[in-house]
RODO-2510 file (C-alpha; in nm, 4 decimals, decimal comma):
residues 243
     n   res          X          Y          Z
     1     m     0,3526    -1,5943     2,2011
     2     n    -0,0326    -1,6631     2,1158
     3     t    -0,1718    -1,5252     1,8185
     4     e    -0,3852    -1,2555     1,9954
     5     t    -0,0756    -1,1127     2,1648
     6     k     0,0901    -1,1080     1,8495
     7     i    -0,1316    -0,9159     1,6279
     8     r    -0,1588    -0,6633     1,9574
     9     e     0,2319    -0,6496     1,9403
    10     f     0,2206    -0,5580     1,6276
    11     l     0,0080    -0,2855     1,6406
    12     l     0,1516    -0,1647     1,9520
    13     g     0,4711    -0,1190     1,7197
    14     n     0,6646    -0,4026     1,9389
    15     i     0,6636    -0,6367     1,5891
    16     d     0,7993    -0,5050     1,2649
    17     i     0,5608    -0,4512     0,9797
    18     v     0,7568    -0,6462     0,7262
    19     a     0,7764    -0,9491     0,9369
    20     f     0,4330    -0,9362     1,0716
    21     r     0,3067    -0,9349     0,7155
    22     q     0,5361    -1,2286     0,5900
    23     e     0,4269    -1,4241     0,8931
    24     y     0,0309    -1,3094     0,8181
    25     d     0,1031    -1,4536     0,4629
    26     t     0,2208    -1,8020     0,5846
    27     n     0,0371    -1,8238     0,9185
    28     d    -0,3548    -1,8883     0,8371
    29     d    -0,3844    -1,8453     1,2457
    30     i    -0,3353    -1,4432     1,2466
    31     n    -0,6174    -1,4332     0,9375
    32     d    -0,8484    -1,6718     1,0868
    33     f    -0,8536    -1,4661     1,4263
    34     l    -0,9110    -1,1535     1,2515
    35     q    -1,1735    -1,3310     1,0308
    36     n    -1,3504    -1,4753     1,3204
    37     i    -1,3752    -1,1111     1,4511
    38     i    -1,5551    -1,0025     1,1312
    39     d    -1,7790    -1,2913     1,1257
    40     t    -1,8876    -1,2736     1,5113
    41     r    -1,9847    -0,9064     1,4821
    42     i    -2,1940    -0,9497     1,1778
    43     s    -2,3890    -1,3024     1,2985
    44     s    -2,4371    -1,1152     1,6267
    45     g    -2,5818    -0,7886     1,4383
    46     i    -2,3687    -0,5771     1,6887
    47     g    -2,2353    -0,4002     1,3510
    48     f    -1,8978    -0,2115     1,3385
    49     i    -1,7738     0,0802     1,5616
    50     q    -1,5681     0,3571     1,4579
    51     t    -1,2316     0,3528     1,5465
    52     p    -1,0275     0,6600     1,6754
    53     r    -0,7441     0,8551     1,5561
    54     n    -0,4764     1,0567     1,6901
    55     y    -0,5559     1,3209     1,3961
    56     d    -0,8870     1,4666     1,5011
    57     n    -1,0166     1,1121     1,5082
    58     k    -1,0667     1,0935     1,1475
    59     i    -1,1800     0,7886     0,9797
    60     t    -0,9144     0,6299     0,7649
    61     f    -0,9400     0,4523     0,4402
    62     s    -0,9769     0,1235     0,5833
    63     h    -1,2476     0,1863     0,8413
    64     r    -1,4785     0,3112     0,6174
    65     y    -1,4888    -0,0220     0,4116
    66     l    -1,5580    -0,2369     0,7210
    67     y    -1,9157    -0,2004     0,6029
    68     c    -1,8781    -0,3989     0,3100
    69     f    -1,8264    -0,6936     0,5363
    70     a    -2,1786    -0,6683     0,6668
    71     q    -2,3242    -0,5594     0,3273
    72     p    -2,1221    -0,6750     0,0464
    73     d    -2,3952    -0,7015    -0,2219
    74     l    -2,4265    -0,3176    -0,1519
    75     y    -2,0755    -0,2440    -0,2450
    76     p    -2,0015    -0,4799    -0,5713
    77     g    -1,7033    -0,3666    -0,7613
    78     y    -1,6542    -0,0621    -0,4958
    79     v    -1,3368    -0,1449    -0,3642
    80     y    -1,1322    -0,4103    -0,5196
    81     g    -1,3566    -0,4944    -0,8068
    82     d    -1,5108    -0,7996    -0,6898
    83     d    -1,9029    -0,9365    -0,6895
    84     s    -1,8677    -0,9582    -0,3409
    85     f    -1,6298    -0,8620    -0,0248
    86     t    -1,6368    -1,0871     0,2937
    87     s    -1,2904    -1,1980     0,3010
    88     v    -1,0224    -1,0670     0,5764
    89     r    -0,7414    -1,1794     0,3319
    90     t    -0,8674    -0,9946     0,0493
    91     f    -0,9173    -0,6619     0,2176
    92     l    -0,5748    -0,7179     0,3791
    93     t    -0,3940    -0,7859     0,0510
    94     k    -0,5365    -0,7700    -0,2452
    95     e    -0,3371    -0,5482    -0,4946
    96     w    -0,6312    -0,3838    -0,7343
    97     r    -0,5804    -0,0845    -0,9841
    98     m    -0,4144     0,2109    -0,7740
    99     l    -0,4133     0,0396    -0,4654
   100     t    -0,1338    -0,1040    -0,3083
   101     h    -0,0769    -0,3213     0,0410
   102     n     0,2899    -0,3820    -0,0142
   103     v     0,4307    -0,2908     0,3041
   104     k     0,7191    -0,1826     0,1697
   105     t     0,5704     0,1135     0,0478
   106     a     0,4191     0,4052     0,2531
   107     s     0,1030     0,3642     0,1038
   108     g     0,0940    -0,0245     0,1605
   109     a     0,2208     0,0046     0,5130
   110     w    -0,0518     0,2413     0,6375
   111     k    -0,3214     0,0503     0,4719
   112     f    -0,1965    -0,2765     0,6092
   113     y    -0,1701    -0,1289     0,9571
   114     d    -0,4884     0,0659     0,9541
   115     g    -0,6549    -0,2513     0,8034
   116     v    -0,5412    -0,4753     1,0712
   117     f    -0,6144    -0,2073     1,3510
   118     d    -0,9639    -0,1326     1,2697
   119     i    -1,0532    -0,5290     1,2357
   120     f    -0,9111    -0,5809     1,5943
   121     y    -1,0365    -0,2742     1,7655
   122     q    -1,3956    -0,4303     1,7340
   123     f    -1,2264    -0,7209     1,9544
   124     d    -1,0694    -0,4639     2,1764
   125     s    -1,1593    -0,1125     2,1747
   126     t    -0,9217     0,0186     2,4541
   127     l    -0,6378    -0,0552     2,2209
   128     e    -0,4227     0,2681     2,1339
   129     y    -0,3549     0,3383     1,8008
   130     r     0,0143     0,3527     1,7026
   131     g    -0,0123     0,3987     1,3394
   132     q     0,1064     0,7540     1,3402
   133     k     0,4485     0,6696     1,1614
   134     y     0,2855     0,4946     0,8860
   135     e     0,0379     0,7958     0,8228
   136     e     0,3495     1,0541     0,8377
   137     a     0,5532     0,8546     0,5887
   138     y     0,2450     0,8299     0,3637
   139     s     0,1756     1,2193     0,3945
   140     y     0,5487     1,2619     0,2954
   141     a     0,5622     1,0133     0,0177
   142     l     0,2588     1,1853    -0,1157
   143     d     0,4947     1,4973    -0,1304
   144     v     0,7651     1,3795    -0,3161
   145     i     0,6593     1,0826    -0,5441
   146     p     0,4744     1,1421    -0,8385
   147     e     0,1577     0,9167    -0,9405
   148     y     0,3312     0,7719    -1,1964
   149     l     0,5898     0,6147    -0,9478
   150     s     0,3511     0,5560    -0,6530
   151     g     0,3205     0,1745    -0,5767
   152     g     0,5407    -0,1467    -0,7194
   153     q     0,8947    -0,1845    -0,7468
   154     a     0,9350     0,2121    -0,7709
   155     e     0,7748     0,3190    -0,4675
   156     m     0,9977     0,0606    -0,2983
   157     y     1,3285     0,1243    -0,4595
   158     i     1,2600     0,5051    -0,3769
   159     q     1,1530     0,4310    -0,0059
   160     e     1,4762     0,2252     0,0326
   161     n     1,7268     0,4553    -0,1731
   162     i     1,6387     0,7537    -0,1604
   163     i     1,4253     0,8987     0,0834
   164     p     1,6753     0,7721     0,3408
   165     l     1,9476     1,0269     0,1840
   166     f     1,7528     1,2957     0,3295
   167     p     1,6639     1,2960     0,6951
   168     e     1,3983     1,4074     0,8979
   169     t     1,6267     1,6502     1,0465
   170     m     1,6381     1,8723     0,7273
   171     p     1,4439     2,2056     0,6553
   172     k     1,0827     2,0602     0,5525
   173     t     1,1110     2,2506     0,1939
   174     r     1,4403     2,1794     0,1174
   175     r     1,4254     1,8191     0,1989
   176     i     1,1420     1,8005    -0,0336
   177     k     1,2758     1,9527    -0,3038
   178     e     1,6016     1,7585    -0,2987
   179     t     1,4423     1,4492    -0,2586
   180     k     1,2185     1,5250    -0,5703
   181     a     1,5149     1,6199    -0,7426
   182     r     1,6878     1,3076    -0,7042
   183     i     1,3621     1,1125    -0,7657
   184     r     1,3971     1,2736    -1,0869
   185     q     1,7371     1,2287    -1,1414
   186     e     1,7323     0,8394    -1,1224
   187     f     1,3993     0,7512    -1,2850
   188     k     1,5136     0,8946    -1,6123
   189     s     1,2688     0,9300    -1,9715
   190     e     1,3242     0,9986    -2,2848
   191     k     0,9435     1,1231    -2,3591
   192     g     0,7082     1,1739    -2,0949
   193     y     0,5968     0,9835    -1,8159
   194     p     0,3717     0,6425    -1,7996
   195     c    -0,0141     0,7199    -1,7685
   196     w    -0,0489     0,3700    -1,5773
   197     v    -0,4092     0,2606    -1,6095
   198     q    -0,3294     0,0221    -1,2856
   199     s    -0,0830     0,0728    -1,0256
   200     s     0,2754     0,1865    -1,1426
   201     d     0,4808    -0,0761    -1,2665
   202     w     0,8182     0,1065    -1,3476
   203     p     1,0557    -0,1751    -1,3945
   204     i     1,3738    -0,1942    -1,2123
   205     g     1,7119    -0,3146    -1,4229
   206     a     1,9313    -0,5741    -1,3488
   207     d     2,1924    -0,3583    -1,1825
   208     g     1,9277    -0,2822    -0,9382
   209     k     1,8351     0,0999    -1,0839
   210     p     1,5513     0,2191    -1,2486
   211     m     1,4989     0,1685    -1,6194
   212     t     1,4763     0,4442    -1,8483
   213     y     1,1231     0,5456    -1,9789
   214     v     1,1446     0,5455    -2,3690
   215     k     0,7926     0,5540    -2,5042
   216     k     0,4432     0,4328    -2,4803
   217     g     0,3789     0,1296    -2,7131
   218     k     0,0944     0,0708    -2,9398
   219     r    -0,2123    -0,0043    -2,7736
   220     i    -0,4208    -0,3434    -2,8608
   221     g    -0,7977    -0,3320    -2,7524
   222     s    -0,7669    -0,3148    -2,3681
   223     i    -0,3821    -0,4004    -2,3457
   224     h    -0,1498    -0,0665    -2,2956
   225     r     0,1999    -0,1153    -2,3284
   226     w     0,5049     0,0948    -2,2034
   227     i     0,8519     0,0374    -2,3295
   228     f     1,1662     0,0845    -2,0910
   229     r     1,5520     0,0300    -2,1498
   230     d     1,7775    -0,1347    -1,8910
   231     e     2,0712     0,0973    -1,9068
   232     s     2,3133    -0,1708    -1,7833
   233     t     2,2498    -0,4076    -2,0200
   234     g     2,0843    -0,2490    -2,3074
   235     e     1,7534    -0,4452    -2,3294
   236     l     1,4172    -0,3027    -2,3521
   237     t     1,1563    -0,4067    -2,1680
   238     t     0,7589    -0,4020    -2,2446
   239     v     0,5030    -0,3435    -1,9584
   240     e     0,1741    -0,4204    -1,9871
   241     q    -0,1383    -0,3322    -1,8329
   242     y    -0,5013    -0,4157    -1,9053
   243     d    -0,7885    -0,1417    -1,8765
***
């Protein structure tokens, strides 16, 4: 299967997103193919075309920022805090602040799929959008996952261990209510919840269960600290982030 076909099959839903992302990270051919699409449109002066969606043809997160490729100097720090913005790999993979491209999370999977689709659509505008399942999963995640757990290991844990307990066949209101209750039950806190300055970084313990949030540690300059306890070992862990 050549690179073009591989990307197309992923976008059509025939290749699992986790497997595709793993190959993207280890196979420069996929990134180079996508980068060439961007470079060709910029050098030819054609510009970028809007990508249609099945939901009122709305423009998604990733499409809006394709224009940063064409005029990176107009968007310094706007997306990722960098001085410029010209790399497809940065566009599809960089973690920054509250933004994630971790495809094992609902938000990361949606953003990664849409990013690849929006770029490939510049090459083949006949391609049908098949990202509804990622958007729907992300929409449900927004309903049930609090902001302090959105991203990182915490969201991965919820996606893999909690959400599957409550199937889509359940009445929506009941499903949301019971999922939220289970999340609160598993992510214990002794005093409030972290107000992260970057994406959620709630740690998982040695037993594979979420640690208990103990308290916010002392801030030193731009360093913020949060203290957690691993209930399986009794050990304390300090999570640091920088503003």
